[in-house]
C-alpha positions as CSV (number, residue, x, y, z in Angstrom):
1,M,-12.1,-24.9,4.1
2,P,-9.8,-21.8,4.0
3,R,-6.8,-21.9,1.5
4,P,-3.5,-23.4,2.8
5,R,-0.9,-21.2,4.2
6,K,2.9,-20.8,3.9
7,I,5.2,-19.6,6.7
8,L,8.3,-17.5,5.6
9,R,11.1,-16.2,7.6
10,L,12.7,-12.9,7.3
11,S,16.1,-12.3,9.1
12,G,18.9,-9.8,9.0
13,A,19.8,-6.5,10.7
14,D,17.4,-4.5,8.6
15,T,14.4,-6.7,8.9
16,F,12.3,-4.6,11.0
17,S,12.8,-1.3,9.6
18,F,12.5,-2.8,6.1
19,L,9.0,-4.2,6.9
20,Q,8.0,-0.9,8.7
21,G,8.5,1.0,5.4
22,L,6.3,-1.6,3.5
23,V,3.5,-3.0,5.4
24,T,0.1,-1.2,6.4
25,N,0.5,-1.9,10.1
26,D,3.1,-0.6,12.8
27,I,5.9,-3.2,13.2
28,D,6.7,-1.5,16.5
29,A,3.4,-2.5,17.9
30,M,4.0,-6.2,17.1
31,G,5.2,-7.1,20.7
32,D,4.9,-10.8,21.5
33,G,1.7,-11.4,19.5
34,L,0.5,-11.5,15.8
35,L,0.3,-8.6,13.9
36,Y,-2.2,-8.4,10.9
37,A,-1.1,-6.4,7.9
38,A,-1.0,-6.2,4.0
39,I,1.3,-5.1,1.4
40,L,-0.1,-2.6,-1.4
41,T,0.9,-1.3,-4.6
42,P,2.0,2.3,-5.0
43,Q,-1.6,3.1,-6.1
44,G,-3.0,1.7,-2.7
45,K,-4.4,-1.5,-4.2
46,Y,-4.2,-4.9,-2.3
47,L,-1.3,-7.3,-3.1
48,A,-1.2,-9.7,-0.1
49,D,-2.4,-9.8,3.4
50,F,-0.5,-11.8,6.3
51,F,0.3,-12.3,9.9
52,L,3.8,-11.2,11.2
53,F,5.3,-12.4,14.5
54,R,8.7,-12.3,16.2
55,D,11.1,-15.2,16.0
56,G,13.9,-14.0,18.1
57,D,15.8,-11.3,15.9
58,A,13.8,-12.5,12.8
59,V,10.1,-12.4,11.7
60,L,7.9,-15.0,10.6
61,L,5.3,-14.3,8.0
62,D,2.0,-16.4,7.8
63,A,0.7,-15.9,4.2
64,D,-1.6,-17.5,1.9
65,A,0.2,-20.3,0.2
66,E,-0.9,-19.4,-3.3
67,Q,0.5,-15.8,-2.7
68,A,3.8,-16.8,-0.9
69,A,6.0,-17.1,-3.9
70,S,5.0,-13.9,-5.5
71,L,5.1,-12.1,-2.0
72,A,8.6,-13.3,-1.4
73,T,9.7,-12.1,-5.0
74,R,8.0,-8.6,-4.3
75,L,9.8,-8.4,-0.9
76,G,13.1,-9.2,-2.6
77,M,12.6,-6.5,-5.2
78,Y,12.1,-3.9,-2.5
79,K,15.0,-4.9,-0.2
80,L,17.6,-3.7,-2.6
81,R,20.8,-3.6,-0.5
82,A,19.0,-3.9,2.9
83,D,20.4,-6.7,5.1
84,V,17.3,-9.0,4.8
85,T,17.0,-12.6,3.9
86,I,13.7,-14.1,2.9
87,E,13.5,-18.0,3.0
88,D,10.8,-20.8,3.3
89,T,10.5,-22.7,6.5
90,D,9.0,-26.1,7.2
91,L,6.5,-24.7,9.8
92,N,2.8,-25.6,9.6
93,L,-0.2,-23.5,10.7
94,H,-2.2,-24.9,13.6
95,R,-5.5,-23.1,14.7
96,G,-8.4,-23.8,17.1
97,L,-11.2,-22.3,19.1
98,E,-10.5,-24.1,22.4
99,A,-8.3,-22.8,25.2
100,M,-5.1,-21.3,23.7
101,P,-2.0,-23.5,23.8
102,S,1.3,-22.0,25.3
103,D,2.6,-21.6,21.8
104,G,-0.5,-20.0,20.5
105,F,-1.2,-16.4,19.4
106,A,-4.8,-14.8,19.5
107,D,-6.0,-14.0,16.0
108,P,-6.0,-10.0,16.2
109,R,-8.7,-9.5,13.5
110,A,-11.7,-10.2,15.6
111,E,-12.8,-11.9,18.9
112,G,-14.0,-15.3,18.3
113,L,-11.5,-16.3,15.6
114,G,-9.5,-18.4,18.1
115,W,-5.7,-18.8,18.0
116,R,-2.9,-19.7,15.6
117,A,0.2,-21.6,16.4
118,Y,3.3,-22.7,14.1
119,R,4.7,-26.1,14.5
120,K,6.9,-28.7,12.6
121,E,4.1,-31.3,12.5
122,A,1.0,-30.8,10.4
123,Q,-2.2,-30.3,12.1
124,A,-4.7,-33.2,12.7
125,A,-8.1,-33.1,10.8
126,D,-9.8,-29.7,11.7
127,T,-13.5,-29.8,11.5
128,T,-13.9,-26.1,12.3
129,D,-16.0,-24.2,9.8
130,W,-13.6,-21.5,9.5
131,V,-15.5,-20.1,6.5
132,A,-18.6,-19.5,8.5
133,L,-16.6,-17.9,11.2
134,Y,-15.0,-15.5,8.6
135,V,-18.3,-14.7,7.2
136,A,-20.0,-14.0,10.4
137,N,-17.1,-11.7,11.5
138,G,-16.9,-10.0,8.1
139,V,-13.3,-11.2,7.4
140,P,-12.3,-11.3,3.9
141,S,-10.0,-14.1,2.3
142,A,-7.2,-13.8,-0.2
143,G,-8.3,-14.8,-3.7
144,V,-11.9,-14.6,-2.8
145,E,-13.0,-11.2,-1.6
146,L,-9.5,-9.8,-1.7
147,T,-8.2,-9.4,-5.2
148,G,-5.7,-7.2,-7.0
149,D,-8.6,-4.6,-7.4
150,S,-9.3,-4.3,-3.8
151,Y,-8.7,-1.5,-1.4
152,I,-8.2,-2.6,2.2
153,L,-10.5,-0.1,3.8
154,E,-13.3,-1.1,1.5
155,N,-12.5,-4.6,2.9
156,G,-12.7,-3.7,6.6
157,F,-8.9,-3.6,7.5
158,E,-9.3,-0.8,9.9
159,R,-12.0,-2.8,11.9
160,L,-9.8,-5.9,11.5
161,N,-6.8,-4.1,13.1
162,G,-4.8,-4.4,9.8
163,V,-3.7,-0.8,9.1
164,D,-2.3,1.9,11.4
165,F,-2.9,5.7,10.5
166,R,-0.2,7.0,12.9
167,K,3.0,5.2,11.6
168,G,5.3,6.6,9.2
169,C,5.1,6.1,5.3
170,Y,4.7,2.7,3.6
171,V,3.9,1.7,0.0
172,G,0.4,2.8,-0.9
173,Q,0.0,5.0,2.3
174,E,-1.0,8.2,0.6
175,V,-4.0,6.7,-1.1
176,T,-5.0,4.7,2.0
177,A,-4.8,7.8,4.2
178,R,-6.8,9.9,1.6
179,M,-9.5,7.2,1.6
180,K,-9.6,7.4,5.4
181,H,-9.6,11.2,6.0
182,K,-10.9,12.9,2.8
183,T,-13.7,10.8,1.4
184,E,-16.7,8.6,2.8
185,L,-16.5,5.0,1.7
186,R,-19.3,4.5,-0.8
187,K,-18.3,0.9,-1.5
188,G,-17.3,-2.0,0.6
189,L,-17.7,-5.4,2.2
190,A,-20.7,-6.1,4.2
191,V,-22.3,-9.1,6.0
192,V,-25.7,-9.9,4.4
193,N,-28.4,-12.6,4.8
194,V,-29.0,-14.9,2.0
195,N,-32.1,-17.0,1.1
196,G,-30.8,-19.5,-1.5
197,E,-27.4,-20.0,-3.1
198,A,-25.4,-18.2,-5.9
199,A,-21.9,-18.8,-7.2
200,V,-18.9,-16.7,-5.7
201,G,-18.7,-13.6,-7.6
202,T,-22.3,-13.4,-8.9
203,A,-23.7,-9.9,-9.4
204,I,-26.3,-8.7,-7.0
205,L,-29.1,-6.8,-8.7
206,R,-31.7,-4.4,-7.5
207,D,-34.4,-3.0,-9.7
208,G,-32.4,-4.5,-12.6
209,K,-29.1,-2.6,-11.8
210,E,-26.0,-4.1,-10.3
211,V,-25.4,-3.0,-6.8
212,G,-22.6,-5.3,-5.9
213,K,-21.1,-8.9,-5.9
214,L,-21.7,-11.9,-3.6
215,Y,-18.8,-13.9,-2.2
216,S,-18.3,-16.4,0.6
217,Q,-21.5,-18.0,2.0
218,A,-22.2,-20.0,5.0
219,D,-25.1,-20.6,7.4
220,G,-27.6,-18.2,5.7
221,K,-25.0,-15.3,5.7
222,A,-22.6,-14.0,3.1
223,L,-20.0,-11.5,2.4
224,A,-20.9,-9.1,-0.3
225,Y,-19.1,-6.1,-1.9
226,L,-21.8,-3.5,-2.1
227,R,-22.4,0.1,-3.4
228,F,-23.9,1.4,-0.2
229,D,-26.0,4.1,-1.8
230,R,-27.7,1.6,-4.0
231,A,-28.1,-1.3,-1.7
232,G,-31.5,-2.1,0.1
233,D,-34.6,-4.1,-0.1
234,G,-35.3,-6.2,-3.1
235,M,-31.6,-7.4,-3.8
236,Q,-31.1,-10.7,-5.8
237,A,-28.1,-12.7,-6.9
238,E,-29.3,-15.5,-9.4
239,N,-32.0,-17.3,-7.5
240,A,-30.8,-16.1,-3.9
241,E,-32.5,-13.2,-2.2
242,I,-30.1,-11.0,-0.5
243,Y,-31.0,-9.0,2.7
244,L,-29.0,-6.4,4.7
245,S,-28.1,-7.7,8.2
């Protein structure tokens, strides 16, 4: 099962301009749906990813529960004298794959990931294999594929609609833009086929040399962080055989 989520509320006259100067996506493009974005270090490395959506004059932020407290602290450090209040809510995430309800929002990362809704009551038992869906769609998860050493472009954020290259500056923007325009990505997340099992974080070897690491696995597929110039036939992670999709 995916890790639990926490919903924060940001309000105040400066909320939208404050977020625009911090997050990787364009707040002005949020409209009435979900916006997927991240906050980075000044060096362009990943701190947290989340969904943003309008709540009247405020913004609700759907974050990984284990990251929510540190994320709120980080936002509080950046706001200085800005008119922004950051607080917890008692809302719960609901999600599904069936017809979208009237209060639902389509997941903007990829087709086939269903909808998300935010309600006071907790969701009933959810039997959907979300990990399998995320693996099949190449969607990284906080605390698994996404860590403090991650760069978002290596983890598919452009494909997942999590970054905008036309908006103004934000924290970590310079490094992200340079990776986009001046270099070819030599490393990154890929969906691979797996025959066997290996623990999350296991090194992937080819010809005795490490070419990456294996992460989330489901239904014979996995997310792997690979050196693209070294990946190929004959990869193995512990007792699992790894094949490029």
